N, C-alpha and C positions, 0 to 999 in steps of 0.2 A: 784087673776087677773094675767094673763100673760102678761108681757110688750112686745111690738114690739121690735124686735132686733135693728131696726135702732134708735127707741126712746131711748133705753137702751144705745147704743152706744154714741148718742149725750149727754145724760145725764152724762155718764162716763166722756166724754171728757170736759164737763163743770166743774164737780167736780174737775178734775185734774188741769184745769186752775185756779180755786179758790184756790187750795192748793199751787200751785207754785206762785201765786200772779201775779203782773204786771212787772216781771223782764224783763228788756230790752234784746233783742237779738244782741245788738251791743256791743261786748265784747271789753275790752282793747286788742289791737293787739298783745301785748307781754305776753306770759304765761311762767312762769319760773320753774315749778315743775321739780325735777330731774326725770330722766327716771326710770320707775318701771319695774323691771324684772319680767316676767310672764312665766309660763310653758304652752306649747301648748299642747292641748288635741283634741281627736276627739269628736266633739260636735254633739249632736242629734237634737239640735236647733240652728241656727244661726240668727242673728238679723241684720236688716238694719237699719242704723241710719242717720238722718240729723238734722241740727240745724234750728228751726223755732218757731215762736210763733203762727202759724196756723196749729195745728196739724191734724185738719180735712181734710184740703186741701192736706197737705203732705201725709197722710195716703191713700187718694183717688188716688193720683198720684203713690205711691209706691206699693200699693197692688197688682196690675197685675204683677209687676216685681218680687214681693215676691212669687206669685203663680207660676210664670214661673221658678223661681229657684228651688222651692220645688218640682215640676214636673221633673226637670232636675237632681236633686241630689239624690243619693241613701240613703233611710232611714234618710232623713233629713227634718226637718221642718223649715219654715222661718218666723220669726216674725218681727215686725217693732217697733222701739222706737224713739220717738222725744224728743230732749232736747233744752233747751233754750238758752244756752250759750256755748262758745268755752271751757271754763273750765269744763263744764258738759261732754262735749264730751270727754275731756282728761280722766276724771274720768272713764267714761263709756267704753272707748277703753281700759283703763288700767285694769280694773277688769273683762273684757269679758262680760259686759252687752250688748255692741254693738260690732259686728264683722265686719261690712262692712260699711264704711263711705263715703259719696259723699260730695265733697266740691271743691272750687276753690283752686288754688295753695297755696296761702299764709296761708289760715286757715288750710289746710290739712298739710302744713309743721309743723306748730306749734303743731299740734296734734301728728304728727309723732315723733317730737323731744321729746315731753313730755310723750309719753305713750308706748313707745317701739312697735308702730305699723309700718307697712310697706306699701310702695307704691306698687301698683299693675297694675292699668290700666289707660288709658286715657278715658275720657268720652266726646263724641261729643254732648255736650248740646246745644239744639237750632240748631242741625245740624252743629256746628262749633267746629272744632277740635283744633284751636289755635287762639290767638288773641295778639294784643299789644296795647300800649297806644299812642294816638295822643295829643300832646301838641299844642294848638292853640291859636290864639289871635284875637281880633277884629282889623281890619285894621285902624279903627280910633285911636288906641292906638300909632301908628307909630312905633310899635315893628316889626322888620323884621328878627332878628336872635336870637336864644336862648342865645347867649353870652350877650344880651343887656337887659335881663329881670330883673336883680337885682333891688331891690327897688320897685318891683310890687307885686300885690296880685294875686294868682291863685286859682281857685275853684277846689276842689276835691269833690268826692261824700261822702264818709264816711270813718272812721278810719280803718274799716275792709275790705275795698274793694282792691282787688289785683290790678285790672286795673286803678282804679281811686284814688289811694292814694300810694300804695306800689311801683309799677313800675315806676310812675313819681317821686316819692321822691328819690328813688335810682339814677335815671337818673339825677336829678337836683343836688344831692349830688356829683356824680361823675364828673358833669360838673363845680364844684367848688363852688356851692352856699350853704349857711346855709339856713335852714328851720325853719320858726317860725310861729305858730298858731296866728292868730290876732283876735281880737274881733269884728271889723267892717271893712267895705270896705274903710273907711277913716283912718285907723290905719297908722302910719308912719313906714316905713320899710327901713332899711339902704341898700346902694347899693350892698354890698356882701350878702344880704339876700333875699329870695323870701318868702313873707308872704302867708299864705293860710288860707282859710275858707272851711267849709264843707256845700255843698248845699243840701244834703240828697238825691239826685236823679240826675242821668246823664242828664235828660231832663232839670232840673233846672240849671245845669252847663252850658249847651248850651245856654239856655235863658239869663243867667247872663251875658255871654260874647257877645251874640248878642246885647242885649240892653245897653251894656256898664257899667253895675253895677260893673264887675270886667274885667281887660284887658285880662285875661288868663283863660284857663280851660284845664282840662285833662279828656278824656273819652276813651273808647276802640274803635278801628278802625271800627268795625261793627256798633256801635251806631252813629259814626261820619258820616259813609257813608250812613246809612239807615234812620237816624231820623232828618237829616237837610235838608230842601228844597234846591233846586238849587239857589233860589233867596237869601236865608239867607247864603249859603255857599260863595257867592260872597263877603260878608262882613268879611269872615274869612281867615286867613292865618295859614297853618300849620308851626310851628317853629322847632318841633322835633318829632321823633318816637322812641319808646323804643324797646328793644328786644321782640321777639316773644315767647310766653310761652303756655302751654297746657290751653285749655278753662276751663276744670274741670278734676277732677282725682278721682280715686278710692283707698281708703286705707283699708288695712285688719288689724285686731287686731292680736297681737302676740299670742293670746290664741288659735288661729286656727292652726291645724296641717299642715304640708307641703303638705299632700295629699289633704286636704280640699282647701288650696290655689289654687292648680292646677285644681282641678274639678270646683271650682267657676269661676275661670278665663276663663276656657274653655267654660262654661255654658254662661257666660256674653258676650264673644268674638262672639259666634255663635247665639246670640239671634237675631240680624237683619236679619239672614237668614232663620228665620222660621216665618210663619204668626203670630202665637201667640206671639212670642218673640218680633218681629217687632212692633206689636200693643202696647204691654207693653211698650216698649221703648218710643214710641211716647207719650203716656199718662204721662210717667215720664219726663216732662220738654222738650218734643220734641226731646229726644235723638235719634240721628240716628244710633249710634252704639258704642261699647267699642272696643278698640284696644290697642296694646302694643306701648309703647314709641319708636319712630324711632331711637332715640339715645341710647336706652337700658334703664332699669328701674334703674340701679345703677347710671348712669350719670344724669338722670332726677331727682332721689331722691337727689343726692349730690347738684345739682343746687337749688333746693327748699330749702334745709336746709341752703344753703349758703345765700339765700334771707333773712331767719329769722335772721341770724346773722348780716347781713348788716343792716337791719331795726332797730335792737337793737342799732347799732352804730349811725344811723341817729336820732333816738329819744333821745339819750343820756342815 
């Protein structure tokens, strides 16, 4: 009996998930392996990769982009590989199982540092080229200045979030505060420390502050502007805004040759100018385009790697 291709695909994904088990996709934010030296080669098959526990959805989103790249590159096929954790991605980028990695700044920087991979392009995910973090408070908290928040608790989204953990943590450290994760909203925090809890979602963070569960929250500026009603925003005050960084980036494995780097970057950068490419980008997380870093790739890379070093200091 001949299996339907879609059924076979779904059964294969199901078996894959059973084999990997229920491993969380929320990795520890610090990865410490020594960089692995790899030799670049001309590859007949290149592989796109992301971190996710929903491989079916990710493959559906990435397949049109893979097809576009395969049609754009000479004598090159394009595959897709989904991994569960940041460490999995470090390993896959190190050994050449994945060649092109899409991620937010902090996760991408960790992989770059540990896998001898290289920053390539900026991705306009959701049509957004850059963002920053807004640190805000409920007006009932009587907090009106960032210098006064010691002894209070702030809600972050998750430990791997660039905009709702990494950026505000660095900002608060630079403002002179210690940071300490607390067990509950009633935990005691000294005046030189800002306690933090994870809400698991930016919408939760916003609601926690609006309802007064915690006095402070941190989300990216687009969520703050778009996901809060005008009425609720009247209950909030912005205390600080962090530096602006790229929304999402593209990283290449060191196993790709220089010629392939150039060809892939040219194809990705031109995708939004063609009907098929633009459609593929929209399916891939409503990406509007890929482009070069305005400050240059070396400066952008240096800034990202510095972020990892700083967070290692923040977390001790």
